[in-house]
C-alpha positions as CSV (number, residue, x, y, z in Angstrom):
1,M,-67.7,-48.1,20.4
2,R,-64.8,-47.7,22.8
3,R,-61.5,-46.4,21.4
4,S,-58.2,-48.0,22.3
5,L,-56.1,-46.0,24.7
6,Q,-53.0,-47.5,23.3
7,P,-50.7,-45.2,21.3
8,E,-50.0,-45.9,17.7
9,V,-46.9,-45.6,15.6
10,I,-47.3,-42.4,13.5
11,G,-47.1,-42.6,9.7
12,V,-47.5,-46.4,9.2
13,D,-49.8,-45.6,6.2
14,A,-46.8,-45.0,4.1
15,V,-45.5,-48.5,4.9
16,I,-48.9,-50.1,4.2
17,R,-49.0,-48.4,0.8
18,V,-45.7,-49.9,-0.2
19,L,-45.6,-53.3,1.7
20,G,-49.3,-54.0,1.9
21,K,-49.2,-54.1,5.7
22,W,-47.4,-52.7,8.8
23,S,-45.4,-54.8,11.1
24,A,-42.4,-53.7,13.0
25,R,-41.3,-57.3,13.0
26,D,-40.6,-57.0,9.3
27,L,-37.4,-55.0,10.1
28,A,-34.6,-57.3,8.9
29,Y,-31.5,-55.1,9.0
30,V,-30.5,-51.8,10.6
31,E,-28.4,-49.8,8.2
32,Q,-27.9,-46.7,10.4
33,F,-28.6,-46.0,14.1
34,G,-28.4,-42.5,15.5
35,F,-28.9,-41.0,18.9
36,E,-29.1,-37.3,19.6
37,G,-29.3,-36.4,23.3
38,T,-31.5,-33.4,24.3
39,E,-32.9,-32.1,27.6
40,D,-36.1,-34.1,27.1
41,G,-34.4,-37.5,26.6
42,G,-33.3,-37.2,23.0
43,C,-34.3,-39.0,19.9
44,V,-33.3,-42.2,18.1
45,R,-33.3,-42.4,14.3
46,I,-33.1,-45.8,12.7
47,V,-32.7,-46.4,9.0
48,A,-33.7,-50.0,8.4
49,L,-34.3,-52.5,5.6
50,F,-37.8,-54.0,5.8
51,Q,-39.1,-57.1,4.0
52,P,-42.4,-58.8,4.8
53,R,-41.8,-62.0,6.7
54,S,-42.6,-65.3,5.0
55,E,-43.0,-68.9,6.2
56,D,-39.9,-70.0,4.3
57,H,-36.6,-68.2,4.3
58,W,-36.5,-64.7,5.8
59,P,-35.0,-62.3,5.0
60,D,-34.9,-63.6,1.4
61,P,-32.0,-62.3,-0.6
62,A,-34.0,-62.8,-3.9
63,K,-36.8,-60.5,-2.8
64,P,-36.6,-56.7,-2.7
65,M,-36.2,-54.7,0.5
66,R,-37.7,-51.4,1.4
67,R,-35.7,-48.7,3.3
68,V,-37.8,-47.4,6.2
69,V,-36.7,-44.5,8.4
70,L,-38.0,-44.6,12.0
71,R,-37.8,-41.8,14.5
72,F,-38.4,-42.2,18.3
73,T,-38.4,-39.4,20.8
74,D,-38.0,-39.0,24.6
75,I,-35.7,-41.9,24.9
76,D,-35.1,-43.7,28.2
77,Q,-33.0,-46.8,29.1
78,L,-31.3,-47.1,25.7
79,R,-29.3,-50.4,25.5
80,L,-27.3,-51.6,22.5
81,S,-25.4,-54.9,22.3
82,D,-23.4,-56.4,19.4
83,F,-24.3,-53.3,17.4
84,G,-22.0,-51.6,14.9
85,G,-20.1,-52.2,11.7
86,N,-22.1,-52.8,8.6
87,W,-25.8,-53.8,8.6
88,V,-27.0,-55.3,11.9
89,Q,-29.5,-58.2,11.4
90,V,-32.3,-57.9,13.9
91,M,-34.4,-61.1,14.0
92,G,-37.1,-60.0,16.5
93,F,-37.7,-56.3,16.3
94,D,-40.9,-54.9,17.8
95,I,-42.5,-51.7,19.0
96,V,-44.8,-52.5,21.9
97,P,-47.3,-50.1,23.3
98,V,-46.8,-49.7,27.1
99,A,-49.0,-46.7,27.9
100,D,-51.3,-48.9,30.0
101,R,-48.5,-49.4,32.5
102,G,-49.0,-45.8,33.7
103,W,-45.4,-44.6,33.1
104,E,-45.4,-40.9,32.6
105,S,-42.8,-40.6,29.8
106,A,-42.9,-44.1,28.1
107,R,-45.6,-45.0,25.6
108,F,-43.6,-47.6,23.7
109,A,-41.0,-50.3,24.4
110,V,-38.7,-50.8,21.4
111,E,-36.9,-54.2,21.6
112,D,-35.2,-57.0,19.9
113,Y,-37.0,-59.9,21.6
114,E,-34.7,-62.5,19.9
115,D,-31.2,-61.4,20.5
116,Q,-31.6,-58.3,22.8
117,R,-29.4,-56.2,20.5
118,I,-31.5,-53.1,21.0
119,S,-34.0,-51.9,23.6
120,F,-35.3,-48.6,24.9
121,Y,-38.5,-46.8,25.9
122,C,-39.9,-43.8,24.2
123,R,-42.8,-41.4,24.1
124,T,-43.3,-41.3,20.3
125,A,-42.6,-43.6,17.4
126,A,-43.0,-42.5,13.8
127,V,-42.3,-43.6,10.3
128,E,-40.4,-40.7,8.6
129,S,-40.1,-42.2,5.1
130,V,-40.3,-45.4,3.0
131,E,-38.5,-46.0,-0.2
132,E,-37.4,-48.8,-2.5
133,A,-34.0,-50.0,-1.4
134,D,-31.6,-50.6,-4.3
135,T,-29.8,-53.0,-2.0
136,Y,-30.1,-56.7,-1.8
137,I,-28.7,-58.9,0.9
């Protein structure tokens, strides 16, 4: 059996235990966004509210959210648009493996494919923590 050469987001098991599945597309709101520049490209830390997508209304204010902290390292080409203030709703968040493109430093493309509010490339993507969010929309 051949193993995939695509990188994986580290720590998604914690999300699966709480939400029953892992999908970056379940990110509904960004509560906090932080960038720390370093010699190797820096890191981005996103504190976000996740809720599994449904066919009906999403995100659903009647359903609970989970606070997920994501960390990305070796950032390149960071772009933010219409970002700031309170929570930022992100309707099309995704973490896409791009290691097969042969770029030396980028293994993931992080993007908002709906509204282009956020995009960057990174070497690693990881879930730092998952907790129940006492916040409803």
